[in-house]
C-alpha positions in Angstrom: -27.5 -6.5 -13.8 -23.9 -5.6 -12.1 -22.0 -8.1 -14.3 -23.2 -6.2 -17.1 -22.7 -3.0 -16.0 -19.2 -3.7 -14.5 -18.1 -5.5 -18.2 -19.4 -2.0 -20.0 -17.1 0.1 -17.8 -13.9 -2.5 -18.1 -14.4 -2.2 -21.8 -13.8 1.5 -21.7 -10.3 0.9 -20.5 -7.4 -0.9 -21.5 -7.2 -3.2 -18.3 -7.0 -7.0 -19.1 -9.9 -8.9 -16.8 -10.9 -12.2 -17.1 -14.5 -13.6 -16.8 -13.7 -14.8 -13.3 -11.9 -11.5 -12.3 -14.9 -9.9 -13.1 -17.1 -12.1 -11.4 -15.1 -11.5 -8.3 -15.5 -7.8 -8.6 -19.2 -8.2 -8.9 -19.5 -10.4 -5.5 -17.2 -8.1 -3.5 -19.8 -5.5 -4.7 -22.5 -7.7 -3.4 -20.7 -8.3 0.0 -19.9 -4.6 0.7 -23.7 -3.7 0.0 -24.9 -6.6 2.3 -22.3 -5.8 4.7 -23.0 -1.6 4.5 -26.5 -2.0 5.6 -25.3 -3.2 9.3 -21.6 -2.1 9.5 -22.0 1.2 7.3 -18.8 0.9 5.8 -18.7 3.2 2.7 -21.2 6.0 2.3 -21.9 5.2 -1.3 -25.2 3.1 -1.1 -25.8 2.1 -4.7 -24.3 -1.1 -5.9 -24.0 0.4 -9.5 -22.2 3.1 -8.1 -19.8 1.3 -6.1 -18.8 -0.3 -9.4 -17.7 3.1 -10.4 -16.2 5.1 -7.5 -14.8 1.9 -5.6 -14.1 -1.0 -8.0 -12.7 1.2 -11.4 -11.4 3.6 -9.0 -9.4 1.1 -7.4 -8.4 -1.1 -10.3 -7.4 2.0 -12.9 -4.1 2.1 -10.6 -2.8 -1.4 -11.2 -0.6 -0.8 -14.1 1.2 1.6 -12.7 2.3 -1.0 -9.5 6.0 -2.0 -9.8 6.8 -5.2 -7.5 5.3 -7.9 -5.9 4.6 -6.9 -2.4 2.2 -4.3 -1.7 0.5 -2.9 1.8 -2.8 -0.8 1.4 -2.8 1.3 4.6 -5.7 2.8 6.1 -7.9 0.1 3.6 -11.0 0.7 5.1 -13.2 -2.0 3.5 -10.6 -3.1 1.1 -10.2 -0.2 -1.0 -7.7 0.1 -3.6 -6.4 -3.3 -1.7 -9.1 -6.2 -2.4 -10.1 -4.9 -6.4 -6.5 -4.7 -7.3 -5.4 -8.0 -5.4 -8.8 -9.5 -7.4 -7.0 -8.2 -10.7 -3.5 -9.0 -10.0 -2.9 -12.2 -8.5 0.6 -12.6 -9.2 0.8 -9.4 -6.3 0.4 -9.7 -2.4 -1.2 -7.2 -0.7 -1.4 -6.8 2.9 -4.8 -4.6 3.8 -3.9 -2.6 7.1 -6.6 -1.0 9.1 -7.0 -0.4 12.8 -11.0 -0.8 13.0 -11.8 -4.4 13.8 -15.0 -4.4 11.4 -13.2 -3.6 8.4 -10.9 -6.0 9.3 -13.6 -8.7 9.7 -15.3 -7.9 6.4 -12.2 -7.7 4.4 -11.5 -11.5 6.2 -15.2 -12.6 5.1 -14.4 -11.4 1.4 -11.2 -13.2 1.3 -12.9 -16.3 2.5 -15.7 -16.0 0.2 -13.9 -15.0 -3.0 -10.7 -17.6 -2.0 -8.2 -15.0 -2.4 -4.7 -16.5 -1.5 -2.9 -13.3 -1.9 -4.2 -10.8 0.6 -3.3 -10.5 4.6 -5.3 -8.5 6.4 -4.4 -7.0 9.5 -5.8 -5.0 12.0 -3.2 -2.3 13.4 -2.4 1.3 13.6 0.2 2.2 11.0 2.5 3.8 12.6 2.5 0.4 15.1 2.7 -1.9 12.5 6.6 -3.5 12.5 6.2 -6.3 8.9 8.7 -9.1 9.1 9.4 -8.2 5.2 9.3 -4.7 3.9 7.1 -3.7 1.1 7.9 -2.5 -2.7 4.7 -0.1 -2.4 2.7 1.3 0.3 -0.9 2.6 -1.1 -3.3 4.7 0.3 -6.6 6.1 -1.0 -8.3 8.7 0.6 -6.1 8.2 3.6 -4.2 11.3 4.8 -2.4 14.3 3.7 0.9 13.2 1.7 2.9 14.8 4.4 1.1 12.6 7.3 0.9 9.3 5.0 5.1 9.6 4.9 5.7 10.5 8.3 3.7 7.5 9.5 4.3 5.1 7.0 8.1 5.6 5.9 9.2 2.7 7.6 7.1 0.3 5.3 9.0 0.1 1.9 11.9 -1.7 1.4 14.9 0.6 0.0 13.4 0.7 -3.7 9.9 1.0 -2.5 7.5 3.4 -3.5 4.5 5.2 -1.9 1.3 5.5 -4.2 -0.9 8.2 -2.8 -4.4 8.0 -4.6 -5.7 11.6 -4.7 -8.7 13.3 -6.0 -7.8 17.2 -7.5 -4.0 17.5 -6.7 -3.2 20.5 -4.3 0.1 22.4 -4.9 0.3 23.5 -1.4 0.2 19.6 0.0 2.5 18.5 -3.1 5.2 21.2 -1.7 4.6 20.2 1.9 6.3 17.0 1.9 8.7 15.9 4.6 12.5 16.1 4.0 14.3 13.0 2.7 11.2 12.4 -0.2 11.0 13.0 -3.8 8.1 12.8 -5.8 8.5 10.7 -8.9 5.5 11.2 -10.8 2.1 13.2 -10.7 -0.5 11.2 -13.1 -4.0 11.6 -14.0 -6.0 8.7 -13.9 -9.1 7.9 -16.2 -11.9 6.2 -14.3 -14.8 5.4 -16.8 -18.1 7.6 -15.9 -16.3 9.1 -12.4 -17.4 12.4 -12.3 -14.4 13.7 -10.2 -10.7 14.2 -11.2 -8.4 11.4 -9.9 -4.5 11.4 -9.5 -1.8 8.9 -8.5 1.1 10.5 -7.0 4.3 8.5 -6.8 7.3 8.9 -3.9 10.1 7.8 -3.1 12.9 7.7 -0.2 16.3 9.9 -1.6 19.0 7.7 -1.3 21.7 8.9 0.9 
């Protein structure tokens, strides 16, 4: 049972998830598993492993998010944006990807789960011009920090943050960020039963 497995994983964290939110996360995994057979959205085939590598890996970022409006760039099949939206109904998430099949999947999930706080957008990130800027720009396995900041510099508002979800930290990558940005925080993330390192790197534009 995926629901039992998810409950075991959540119990190893301090995350306050309701039973309804856990049911929605399980439904997300079931939809991802179903669509994956035809559309190859993720290399992970085992739904129980998806719970660890996709769901838990995404939602452990939630307590670090500051603000109300977020964009998940290069979201793929909606990671980390969909799990974070389920767990943070008070926050808004724009999920951006250039591939139509991924956006179609995300749109299906939004309708199936009745999510009111997710807006899927098909666009290349450098071409996307939002009417309203964001409190936070998220990326998971999207690009190097340098590329993320270069391509997404127009997305946060004046006080917004970049949240880069990384595996092992590369000191050279940290030092190679573009001028005008500063790293605020490098935080290790503990993902239950994930046999790999995870880090959150928070970056901000320097004020002039």
